C-alpha positions as CSV (number, residue, x, y, z in Angstrom):
1,M,10.4,32.2,-0.3
2,K,7.0,32.4,1.3
3,K,5.6,29.8,-1.1
4,K,8.4,27.4,-0.2
5,T,7.5,27.8,3.5
6,K,3.8,27.2,2.8
7,I,4.6,23.9,1.0
8,D,6.9,22.8,3.7
9,T,4.2,23.5,6.4
10,K,1.6,21.5,4.5
11,Q,3.9,18.6,4.2
12,R,4.8,18.8,7.9
13,I,1.1,18.8,8.8
14,M,0.6,15.7,6.6
15,D,3.7,13.9,8.0
16,T,2.5,14.6,11.6
17,A,-1.0,13.5,10.8
18,I,0.3,10.2,9.4
19,L,2.4,9.7,12.5
20,L,-0.6,10.3,14.8
21,F,-3.1,8.4,12.6
22,N,-0.7,5.4,12.6
23,R,-0.3,5.5,16.4
24,D,-3.8,6.3,17.6
25,G,-6.2,5.7,14.6
26,V,-8.0,8.1,12.4
27,Q,-11.1,8.5,14.6
28,S,-9.1,9.4,17.7
29,V,-7.0,12.2,16.1
30,T,-8.4,15.7,15.6
31,S,-6.9,18.8,14.0
32,R,-6.2,20.1,17.6
33,H,-4.1,17.0,18.3
34,I,-2.1,17.6,15.1
35,A,-1.6,21.3,15.8
36,K,-0.5,20.6,19.4
37,E,1.9,17.9,18.3
38,M,3.4,20.4,15.8
39,G,3.4,23.4,18.1
40,I,1.3,25.5,15.8
41,S,-2.1,27.2,16.1
42,N,-5.3,25.6,15.1
43,G,-5.8,28.5,12.7
44,N,-2.5,27.9,11.0
45,L,-3.5,24.2,10.4
46,D,-7.0,25.2,9.2
47,Y,-5.5,27.6,6.8
48,H,-3.8,24.7,5.0
49,F,-6.5,22.1,5.5
50,R,-10.0,23.3,6.1
51,N,-11.2,20.0,7.6
52,K,-10.1,16.4,8.2
53,E,-11.4,15.2,4.9
54,A,-9.2,17.7,3.0
55,L,-6.2,16.5,5.0
56,L,-6.9,12.8,4.5
57,L,-7.5,13.5,0.8
58,A,-4.1,15.1,0.5
59,I,-2.5,12.2,2.3
60,Y,-4.3,9.7,0.0
61,E,-3.1,11.6,-3.1
62,Q,0.4,11.3,-1.8
63,M,-0.1,7.6,-1.3
64,R,-1.5,7.2,-4.8
65,A,1.4,9.1,-6.3
66,E,4.0,7.0,-4.4
67,M,2.4,3.7,-5.5
68,S,2.0,4.9,-9.1
69,D,5.8,5.6,-9.1
70,S,6.3,2.1,-7.9
71,Y,4.2,0.5,-10.6
72,R,6.0,2.6,-13.2
73,A,9.4,1.6,-11.9
74,T,8.6,-2.0,-12.4
75,D,8.3,-1.4,-16.1
76,T,12.0,-0.5,-16.3
77,V,13.7,-3.0,-14.0
78,G,14.3,-6.7,-14.7
79,E,12.1,-9.4,-16.0
80,S,8.3,-9.6,-15.4
81,F,8.7,-12.0,-12.5
82,E,11.3,-9.8,-10.8
83,Q,9.0,-6.8,-11.3
84,I,6.2,-8.5,-9.4
85,H,8.7,-9.4,-6.7
86,R,9.9,-5.8,-6.3
87,L,6.3,-4.5,-6.3
88,L,5.2,-6.8,-3.5
89,L,8.2,-5.9,-1.4
90,H,7.4,-2.2,-1.9
91,L,3.8,-2.9,-1.0
92,E,4.9,-4.2,2.4
93,S,7.0,-1.2,3.3
94,F,4.3,1.1,1.8
95,Q,1.6,-0.5,3.9
96,Y,3.6,0.0,7.1
97,K,4.3,3.6,6.3
98,F,0.6,4.4,5.8
99,R,-0.7,1.5,8.0
100,F,-3.6,3.7,9.4
101,F,-5.3,3.7,6.0
102,N,-5.7,0.0,5.7
103,L,-6.5,-0.5,9.4
104,D,-9.3,2.2,9.2
105,V,-10.2,1.8,5.5
106,L,-13.9,1.0,6.1
107,V,-14.3,4.0,8.5
108,I,-12.5,6.3,6.0
109,A,-14.6,5.0,3.0
110,R,-17.9,5.4,4.8
111,T,-17.1,8.8,6.4
112,Y,-15.5,10.6,3.4
113,P,-17.4,10.2,0.1
114,Q,-14.8,11.9,-2.0
115,I,-12.0,9.6,-0.8
116,N,-14.4,6.6,-1.2
117,R,-14.9,7.4,-4.9
118,L,-11.2,7.9,-5.5
119,L,-10.3,4.7,-3.6
120,K,-12.7,2.7,-5.8
121,H,-11.2,4.2,-8.9
122,T,-7.7,3.5,-7.7
123,I,-8.5,-0.1,-6.8
124,Q,-9.7,-0.6,-10.4
125,I,-6.5,0.9,-11.8
126,R,-4.3,-1.3,-9.6
127,K,-6.2,-4.4,-10.6
128,E,-5.6,-3.6,-14.2
129,Q,-1.9,-2.9,-13.6
130,M,-1.5,-6.2,-11.7
131,A,-3.4,-8.1,-14.4
132,D,-1.0,-6.7,-17.0
133,M,2.0,-7.8,-15.0
134,L,0.6,-11.3,-14.6
135,Q,-0.2,-11.5,-18.3
136,Q,3.4,-10.5,-19.1
137,A,4.7,-13.1,-16.7
138,I,2.6,-15.7,-18.5
139,A,3.9,-14.6,-21.9
140,D,7.5,-14.8,-20.5
141,G,6.9,-18.4,-19.5
142,F,6.9,-18.0,-15.7
143,F,3.3,-19.1,-15.3
144,I,1.3,-21.8,-17.1
145,Q,-1.1,-20.7,-19.8
146,A,-4.1,-21.9,-17.7
147,T,-3.3,-19.1,-15.3
148,E,-5.2,-16.7,-17.6
149,E,-8.4,-18.5,-16.8
150,N,-7.9,-17.8,-13.1
151,I,-6.5,-14.2,-13.2
152,R,-9.8,-12.6,-12.1
153,Q,-10.0,-14.8,-8.9
154,L,-6.3,-14.4,-8.2
155,L,-6.6,-10.6,-8.5
156,L,-9.5,-10.6,-6.1
157,S,-7.7,-12.8,-3.6
158,I,-4.6,-10.6,-3.8
159,R,-6.6,-7.4,-3.3
160,I,-8.3,-8.9,-0.2
161,I,-4.9,-9.8,1.2
162,I,-3.5,-6.4,0.6
163,T,-6.5,-4.5,2.0
164,F,-7.0,-6.6,5.2
165,W,-3.6,-8.1,6.0
166,L,-2.7,-5.5,8.6
167,S,-6.1,-5.8,10.3
168,H,-5.7,-9.5,10.5
169,E,-2.1,-9.2,11.9
170,E,-3.2,-6.7,14.6
171,L,-6.2,-8.8,15.6
172,V,-4.3,-12.1,16.1
173,S,-1.1,-10.6,17.6
174,D,-0.7,-10.8,21.3
175,S,2.0,-8.1,21.4
176,G,0.2,-5.4,19.4
177,P,1.1,-4.3,15.8
178,K,4.4,-5.5,14.5
179,K,7.2,-3.1,13.6
180,Q,7.1,-4.2,10.0
181,N,4.7,-6.2,7.9
182,T,6.8,-9.0,6.5
183,G,4.4,-11.8,5.7
184,M,2.0,-10.3,3.2
185,S,4.1,-10.7,0.0
186,K,5.0,-14.3,0.9
187,H,1.3,-15.1,1.4
188,I,0.5,-13.6,-2.0
189,W,3.3,-15.7,-3.6
190,Q,1.8,-18.8,-2.1
191,L,-1.4,-18.1,-4.2
192,L,0.8,-18.0,-7.3
193,V,3.1,-20.9,-6.7
194,P,0.6,-23.6,-8.1
195,Y,0.5,-21.7,-11.4
196,M,4.3,-21.5,-11.9
197,T,6.2,-23.3,-14.6
198,E,9.5,-24.9,-13.8
199,K,11.1,-21.7,-15.0
200,G,8.9,-19.7,-12.7
201,K,9.6,-22.0,-9.7
202,A,13.4,-21.6,-10.3
203,M,13.0,-17.8,-10.4
204,Y,10.8,-17.9,-7.3
205,N,13.4,-20.0,-5.4
206,N,16.1,-17.6,-6.4
207,L,14.3,-14.3,-5.6
208,V,12.1,-15.2,-2.7
209,E,13.0,-18.4,-1.0
210,N,16.8,-17.8,-1.1
211,A,16.3,-14.3,0.1
212,D,14.3,-15.5,3.1
213,L,17.0,-18.0,4.0
214,I,19.7,-15.2,3.8
215,K,17.6,-13.0,6.2
216,K,17.4,-15.9,8.7
């Protein structure tokens, strides 16, 4: 029973930290702020996470696990084009859930070397996974064969959009951060539209464009 309580407390600390990081930014939140928000002692928090890097590392491990599950899920649901669509939709909700990380990614990477190394490793893995999905969509006839020659540049552009989309939205918004990031996946699709076959365009209109019309 004590082990279960310990696990629950660690997750509560992580959840509270995510809430405060999202609201106030990584640099503004200390362990004392988190402990006060939870109504626990600083010693109790330090028992579970000896410092801020350990806490951020645990949160990032949770983020990696959640996204890995999402990439694995695409292997079992629908055609390759639909898999990309589902993944991009999940990325939008995922980014909002952990929005502090992308908003403060440079600060985190420069301040915490262990997270920096893991982040670079993860980016490489995600790039390879996305490349595999695009290659499969080409093989399935959704994108023209010439897309293969441009995959490296497309992957770089997609990664830049994913990493800095929230920062851009916050900088240009007059009303502060939006409640939900809804434009990122559409913007990524716009990079891919010129490479679509007629089959791909039909699927795109069915999955993406029609879905947007229904929402409106």
